[in-house]
C-alpha positions as CSV (number, residue, x, y, z in Angstrom):
1,M,-13.0,23.2,-24.0
2,I,-15.5,21.0,-25.5
3,L,-13.9,18.4,-27.5
4,E,-14.9,17.2,-31.0
5,G,-13.3,15.0,-33.8
6,E,-9.9,14.4,-33.4
7,N,-7.2,16.9,-32.3
8,S,-3.5,16.9,-31.7
9,L,-1.2,19.9,-30.5
10,E,2.2,19.8,-30.4
11,V,4.5,22.3,-28.7
12,T,8.5,22.7,-28.7
13,G,11.2,25.0,-28.2
14,D,11.0,28.1,-26.0
15,F,7.8,29.1,-24.0
16,V,7.6,33.1,-23.7
17,A,5.8,34.6,-20.6
18,I,2.5,36.7,-21.1
19,D,1.7,39.6,-18.9
20,D,2.6,37.8,-15.2
21,N,2.8,34.5,-16.1
22,K,5.4,31.8,-16.9
23,V,3.5,29.6,-20.2
24,D,4.9,26.9,-19.5
25,G,2.4,24.1,-21.0
26,A,1.4,23.2,-24.3
27,V,-2.4,23.9,-22.9
28,F,-2.3,26.7,-20.4
29,S,-4.7,28.5,-18.2
30,K,-4.7,31.5,-16.0
31,D,-8.2,30.7,-14.6
32,N,-10.3,26.9,-14.1
33,I,-10.1,24.8,-17.4
34,V,-12.9,22.0,-18.1
35,F,-12.5,19.3,-20.6
36,Q,-15.4,17.8,-21.8
37,G,-17.3,16.5,-25.1
38,N,-16.6,13.3,-27.0
39,G,-13.9,13.9,-29.1
40,S,-9.9,13.7,-28.6
41,L,-6.5,15.8,-27.9
42,T,-3.6,14.6,-28.5
43,I,-0.6,17.0,-27.0
44,A,2.9,16.7,-27.3
45,S,5.1,19.5,-25.0
46,S,8.7,20.1,-24.6
47,K,7.7,21.3,-20.8
48,H,4.6,20.5,-19.3
49,G,1.7,19.4,-21.4
50,I,-1.5,21.0,-19.6
51,V,-1.4,23.2,-16.7
52,G,-3.9,25.1,-14.9
53,K,-3.6,27.8,-13.0
54,D,-6.8,27.3,-10.8
55,D,-8.9,24.2,-11.4
56,V,-8.1,21.3,-14.0
57,K,-11.6,19.2,-14.6
58,I,-11.7,16.4,-17.2
59,T,-15.1,15.3,-17.5
60,G,-15.4,13.8,-21.1
61,G,-13.6,12.8,-24.2
62,T,-10.1,11.0,-24.6
63,I,-7.0,13.0,-23.8
64,T,-3.1,12.0,-24.4
65,V,-0.3,13.5,-23.5
66,N,3.4,12.9,-23.9
67,A,5.2,16.2,-21.8
68,A,9.0,16.1,-20.9
69,N,8.0,17.7,-17.7
70,H,4.5,17.4,-15.7
71,G,2.2,15.7,-18.1
72,I,-0.8,17.6,-16.5
73,E,0.2,20.5,-13.4
74,A,-2.6,22.4,-11.7
75,N,-2.6,24.8,-8.1
76,D,-5.8,24.0,-6.9
77,S,-7.1,20.5,-8.4
78,V,-7.2,17.9,-10.8
79,R,-10.4,16.3,-10.9
80,I,-11.4,13.1,-13.6
81,A,-14.7,11.6,-14.7
82,V,-15.9,9.5,-17.3
83,A,-12.8,10.6,-19.7
84,T,-10.2,8.5,-20.6
85,V,-6.6,10.3,-20.0
86,N,-3.3,8.7,-21.1
87,I,-0.3,10.3,-19.8
88,T,3.6,10.2,-20.8
89,S,5.8,12.3,-18.8
90,G,9.4,12.9,-18.0
91,K,8.3,13.9,-14.4
92,D,5.4,13.5,-12.4
93,G,1.9,12.2,-14.5
94,I,0.0,14.8,-12.5
95,H,1.0,17.4,-10.5
96,V,-1.1,19.3,-8.0
97,E,0.7,22.0,-5.7
98,N,-0.5,24.9,-3.6
99,T,1.7,26.7,-1.2
100,S,-0.7,29.0,0.1
101,D,-4.0,27.1,0.8
102,S,-4.1,23.7,2.9
103,T,-7.7,22.8,1.8
104,K,-6.2,22.7,-2.2
105,G,-4.0,21.0,-3.8
106,Y,-5.9,18.1,-4.5
107,F,-6.7,15.3,-6.9
108,Y,-9.7,13.6,-6.9
109,M,-11.0,10.8,-9.6
110,E,-14.6,9.4,-9.9
111,S,-14.9,7.4,-12.7
112,G,-13.6,6.8,-16.0
113,Y,-10.2,5.6,-17.1
114,L,-6.4,7.0,-16.1
115,K,-2.8,5.5,-17.8
116,I,0.1,7.1,-16.7
117,T,3.9,6.5,-17.1
118,A,5.7,9.1,-15.5
119,G,9.7,9.3,-15.1
120,Y,8.9,10.7,-11.1
121,D,5.5,10.3,-9.2
122,G,2.5,9.0,-11.1
123,I,0.2,11.2,-8.9
124,D,1.6,13.9,-6.7
125,A,-1.0,16.0,-4.5
126,S,-0.1,18.5,-1.8
127,G,-3.4,18.5,-0.4
128,A,-5.6,15.3,-0.4
129,V,-6.3,12.5,-2.6
130,Q,-9.3,11.0,-3.2
131,V,-10.2,8.2,-5.8
132,V,-13.6,6.8,-5.2
133,G,-14.0,5.1,-8.9
134,G,-12.5,4.4,-12.2
135,T,-9.9,2.7,-13.4
136,T,-6.4,3.8,-12.8
137,D,-3.0,2.4,-14.2
138,I,0.4,4.2,-12.9
139,T,3.7,3.0,-13.8
140,S,6.5,5.6,-11.8
141,G,10.6,6.0,-11.8
142,G,10.7,2.9,-14.1
143,G,8.3,0.4,-12.1
144,S,9.6,-1.6,-8.8
145,D,12.6,-3.2,-10.3
146,K,14.3,-0.2,-11.0
147,K,16.4,1.6,-8.3
148,L,16.3,5.8,-7.6
149,S,19.4,7.2,-9.2
150,L,19.2,10.6,-7.4
151,S,18.5,11.0,-3.2
152,S,16.2,13.7,-3.9
153,M,14.1,11.4,-6.5
154,S,10.6,10.6,-5.8
155,A,8.8,7.8,-7.7
156,K,6.0,7.2,-5.8
157,G,2.7,5.8,-7.6
158,I,0.0,7.8,-5.8
159,K,1.9,10.7,-3.2
160,A,-0.4,12.7,-1.3
161,T,0.8,15.6,1.6
162,A,-2.5,15.5,3.4
163,D,-5.0,12.7,4.0
164,M,-5.7,9.6,1.0
165,L,-9.0,8.1,0.6
166,I,-9.3,4.8,-1.6
167,A,-13.2,4.1,-1.9
168,D,-13.6,2.3,-5.0
169,G,-12.4,1.8,-8.0
170,S,-9.5,-0.5,-9.6
171,I,-5.8,0.7,-9.3
172,T,-2.8,-0.7,-10.5
173,I,0.8,0.5,-9.5
174,N,4.5,-0.6,-10.6
175,S,6.5,1.9,-8.8
176,A,10.2,2.3,-8.1
177,D,9.2,4.1,-4.7
178,D,6.1,3.5,-2.9
179,S,2.9,2.4,-4.4
180,V,0.3,4.2,-2.6
181,H,1.8,6.9,0.0
182,S,0.4,9.8,2.2
183,N,2.5,11.9,4.7
184,D,-0.8,12.0,7.0
185,T,-3.0,9.3,7.0
186,I,-4.5,6.7,4.4
187,A,-7.9,5.2,4.3
188,I,-8.9,2.2,2.3
189,S,-12.5,1.4,2.1
190,G,-13.3,-0.4,-0.8
191,G,-11.7,-1.1,-4.4
192,T,-9.3,-3.4,-5.9
193,L,-5.6,-2.5,-5.5
194,N,-2.6,-4.1,-7.4
195,L,0.6,-2.9,-6.0
196,A,4.6,-3.6,-7.1
197,S,6.8,-1.6,-5.2
198,G,10.5,-1.1,-5.4
199,D,10.2,0.4,-1.6
200,D,6.3,-0.1,0.6
201,G,3.3,-0.9,-0.9
202,V,1.2,1.3,1.3
203,H,2.8,3.8,3.4
204,A,1.5,6.2,5.7
205,D,3.4,8.7,7.9
206,T,0.3,8.9,10.7
207,S,-2.5,6.0,10.2
208,L,-3.5,3.1,8.0
209,T,-7.1,2.2,8.1
210,I,-8.5,-0.7,6.0
211,G,-12.0,-1.7,6.2
212,G,-12.6,-3.0,2.8
213,G,-11.3,-3.8,-0.9
214,T,-9.0,-6.1,-2.2
215,I,-5.2,-5.1,-1.9
216,A,-2.6,-7.2,-3.4
217,I,0.8,-6.3,-2.9
218,T,2.9,-8.5,-5.5
219,K,6.2,-6.7,-4.6
220,S,7.5,-4.9,-2.0
221,Y,10.2,-4.2,0.7
222,E,7.8,-3.8,3.4
223,G,3.9,-4.2,2.3
224,L,2.0,-2.0,5.1
225,E,3.7,0.4,6.8
226,A,2.4,3.1,9.6
227,Q,3.0,4.6,12.8
228,N,-0.8,2.8,13.2
229,I,-2.3,0.1,11.4
230,N,-6.2,-0.6,11.6
231,I,-7.6,-3.4,9.5
232,S,-11.2,-4.4,10.1
233,G,-12.1,-5.8,6.7
234,G,-10.7,-6.3,3.4
235,K,-8.8,-9.0,1.7
236,I,-5.1,-8.2,1.7
237,S,-2.4,-10.6,0.2
238,I,1.4,-8.8,0.8
239,K,4.8,-10.1,-0.4
240,A,7.8,-8.3,1.2
241,S,11.2,-8.9,1.2
242,D,11.6,-7.2,4.8
243,D,8.5,-6.4,6.9
244,G,4.8,-7.5,5.9
245,L,3.0,-5.3,8.6
246,N,5.4,-2.8,10.2
247,A,3.8,0.1,12.7
248,A,7.1,2.0,13.3
249,G,8.1,5.4,14.6
250,G,11.4,7.8,13.7
251,N,12.5,7.1,10.1
252,D,12.1,3.9,8.6
253,S,15.1,1.5,7.4
254,S,13.8,1.4,4.0
255,S,17.1,2.9,2.5
256,I,18.8,-0.2,3.1
257,S,17.3,-1.6,0.1
258,G,18.5,0.6,-2.4
259,R,16.0,3.2,-1.9
260,P,18.2,6.7,-1.4
261,G,15.3,8.0,0.8
262,Q,13.5,7.4,4.3
263,N,9.9,7.7,5.3
264,N,9.1,9.7,8.3
265,F,6.9,9.0,11.4
266,N,5.4,10.9,14.0
267,T,7.3,10.1,16.7
268,A,5.4,11.7,19.5
269,A,2.7,9.2,19.1
270,T,2.2,5.5,19.8
271,C,2.9,2.7,17.4
272,F,0.3,-0.1,17.3
273,I,-1.3,-2.5,15.1
274,T,-5.3,-3.6,15.5
275,I,-6.6,-6.2,13.4
276,S,-10.4,-6.6,13.9
277,G,-11.6,-8.2,10.3
278,G,-10.4,-9.2,7.3
279,E,-8.4,-11.8,5.4
280,I,-4.8,-10.8,5.5
281,Y,-2.1,-13.4,3.7
282,V,1.7,-12.0,4.4
283,N,4.7,-13.5,2.8
284,A,7.3,-12.2,4.3
285,S,11.5,-12.7,4.3
286,G,11.8,-10.2,7.3
287,D,9.6,-10.3,9.9
288,G,6.0,-10.9,9.1
289,V,3.6,-8.6,11.4
290,D,6.3,-6.0,13.2
291,S,4.5,-3.4,15.8
292,N,7.3,-1.2,17.3
293,G,4.2,-0.7,20.1
294,N,1.3,-3.2,20.9
295,L,-0.7,-5.7,18.6
296,T,-4.2,-6.3,19.5
297,V,-6.5,-8.9,17.7
298,T,-10.3,-9.3,18.0
299,G,-10.9,-11.0,14.6
300,G,-10.4,-11.7,11.2
301,T,-8.0,-14.6,9.6
302,T,-4.4,-13.6,9.3
303,M,-1.9,-16.0,7.9
304,V,1.9,-15.3,8.0
305,E,4.3,-17.1,6.0
306,G,7.4,-15.3,7.6
307,P,11.3,-15.4,7.3
308,T,13.5,-18.5,6.9
309,S,16.3,-16.8,8.9
310,D,16.7,-16.4,12.9
311,G,17.4,-13.1,12.5
312,D,13.8,-11.9,12.2
313,G,10.7,-13.6,13.5
314,P,7.1,-14.3,12.3
315,L,5.4,-12.4,14.7
316,D,7.3,-9.5,16.5
317,Y,6.4,-6.7,19.0
318,D,7.7,-4.4,21.4
319,G,4.7,-3.7,23.6
320,T,2.3,-6.1,24.2
321,A,0.1,-8.9,22.1
322,T,-3.3,-9.8,22.6
323,I,-5.6,-11.7,21.2
324,S,-9.4,-12.1,22.1
325,G,-10.9,-13.1,18.9
326,G,-10.0,-14.1,15.2
327,T,-7.5,-16.6,13.8
328,F,-3.9,-15.6,13.9
329,V,-1.6,-18.2,12.9
330,A,2.2,-17.7,12.1
331,I,5.1,-19.4,10.6
332,G,8.7,-19.5,10.0
333,S,12.2,-19.3,11.6
334,Q,12.6,-20.3,15.4
335,G,15.2,-18.0,16.6
336,M,13.1,-15.0,17.3
337,A,9.7,-16.4,17.5
338,M,7.2,-14.8,19.9
339,N,3.7,-15.6,21.3
340,F,1.0,-13.7,22.3
341,A,1.6,-12.1,25.8
342,S,-1.9,-12.5,26.8
343,A,-5.5,-14.2,25.2
344,S,-9.1,-15.1,25.8
345,Q,-8.5,-18.2,23.7
346,G,-5.7,-20.2,22.9
347,S,-2.3,-19.5,21.6
348,V,0.0,-22.3,21.2
349,L,3.4,-21.5,19.8
350,L,5.7,-24.9,19.1
351,S,9.2,-25.3,17.6
352,V,8.4,-28.0,14.9
353,G,12.1,-28.8,14.0
354,S,12.9,-28.2,10.2
355,Q,10.2,-28.5,7.6
356,S,10.3,-28.1,4.1
357,A,7.9,-26.3,1.9
358,D,4.8,-28.0,0.5
359,T,4.1,-29.6,4.0
360,T,1.1,-29.6,5.5
361,I,0.2,-27.8,8.5
362,A,-3.1,-29.1,10.2
363,L,-5.1,-28.3,13.9
364,T,-7.5,-31.0,15.2
365,D,-9.0,-31.3,18.5
366,S,-9.7,-34.1,20.9
367,D,-12.7,-35.2,18.7
368,G,-10.6,-35.5,15.3
369,N,-12.2,-32.3,14.1
370,T,-9.9,-29.9,11.6
371,L,-9.8,-26.3,13.3
372,F,-7.3,-24.9,10.9
373,S,-5.3,-26.4,7.6
374,M,-2.9,-25.0,5.3
375,T,0.1,-25.9,3.0
376,A,3.4,-24.2,3.4
377,T,4.8,-22.2,0.5
378,K,8.2,-21.8,2.1
379,S,10.5,-24.1,4.7
380,Y,9.5,-23.0,8.4
381,A,10.6,-24.2,12.2
382,S,7.6,-22.8,14.2
383,V,4.1,-22.6,14.5
384,L,2.3,-20.2,16.3
385,I,-1.5,-20.8,16.1
386,S,-4.6,-19.3,17.6
387,T,-8.7,-20.0,17.2
388,P,-11.4,-19.1,18.4
389,D,-12.1,-23.1,19.3
390,M,-9.1,-23.5,21.4
391,V,-10.4,-23.1,24.7
392,K,-8.6,-23.8,28.3
393,G,-8.2,-27.3,29.4
394,G,-8.8,-28.6,25.9
395,S,-6.2,-30.8,24.2
396,Y,-5.3,-30.1,20.3
397,T,-2.8,-31.8,18.0
398,L,-0.4,-30.3,16.0
399,K,1.1,-32.0,12.7
400,A,3.1,-29.7,10.8
401,G,5.2,-31.9,8.4
402,T,7.0,-34.8,10.1
403,Y,6.2,-33.1,13.4
404,S,3.4,-34.2,15.3
405,Q,2.5,-33.3,19.0
406,T,-0.3,-33.2,21.3
407,V,-0.9,-30.3,24.0
408,T,-3.2,-29.8,26.6
409,L,-4.2,-26.1,27.3
410,S,-3.8,-25.7,31.0
411,S,-3.6,-21.7,30.4
412,L,-4.4,-20.0,27.2
413,V,-1.2,-19.0,26.2
414,Y,1.2,-22.4,25.4
């Protein structure tokens, strides 16, 4: 379909079956359908907007869809490049589902502009999702301040049943449910993500790998959640009402925040968090970094402002925690504060009394050199700090608000 000039199509009332096909879209194709050109098409439909029984490809023009059900629906794939697509839908913005072939049912975004306001999921794919460029703006389920009304309702921003790759582009999501979700793996290697979620910012049932990009989670129940979390690069900031980073198994407990459903994990696998690079900032009301298994830190800079209540801790792990590189600082309540179990650089945990927000935390060596400094944005009673400059036998002074103490590392874990 070549778009030239301005075009509009409105279909309401009953949709009539033709041959063996259940025609349920204002634009309907039994085969592949391709939109190209420089014109525009505006669609209004009392059912779906665009339906393709194979592939739906949009490679040019401007398409605007207002549909009572799904905005765009396809069996095999939806692919967008160069074009501008605006969707308002009562159900999913883009719905791709193939029940007979697991290699299909995928979504691909290469370039262009995609804006979705959806009653249910923004993008829902039974297969894989790949975003390698373009600008995507999604509001689903009424946004992050909205509680889902039905136990079976899904209102995620981008959802994939299979693997998800985000390599580039700008993605903004305001979702009642998870902002970015996969029933399998998620890999983020680039791009800019701005996420506000009524549940998880980014959730993967198996592994979540972050190697680059900028991720800002401004609201979430849990920020990053997966069976396994691997961070080797990127710039990440998280605001969470529960855990900031959570490596979990079984069913998560997100439903206690008002979300009606629970995400699942592969309980046969081992939970772990590995941080080897990147810049990570966490502001969490629950556990700052929580692994139901092991935690391994070999690089990067991690700063955690954890809970103010003693029922959670800035750092929490059920297996073992080791640090051999990078800077790791976690402040918060004292009641469940934990240090690393083993370290090849200094790691100091101190109870610092009750300190107020907007106070300075600074670590200096015996020569007065500042190794680390920050200003707390919330109250705290414990400080965990580990940097590569802290060596066995060295003396270091920690000042935190009104508290000051000098420690000598007779062992690396103090």
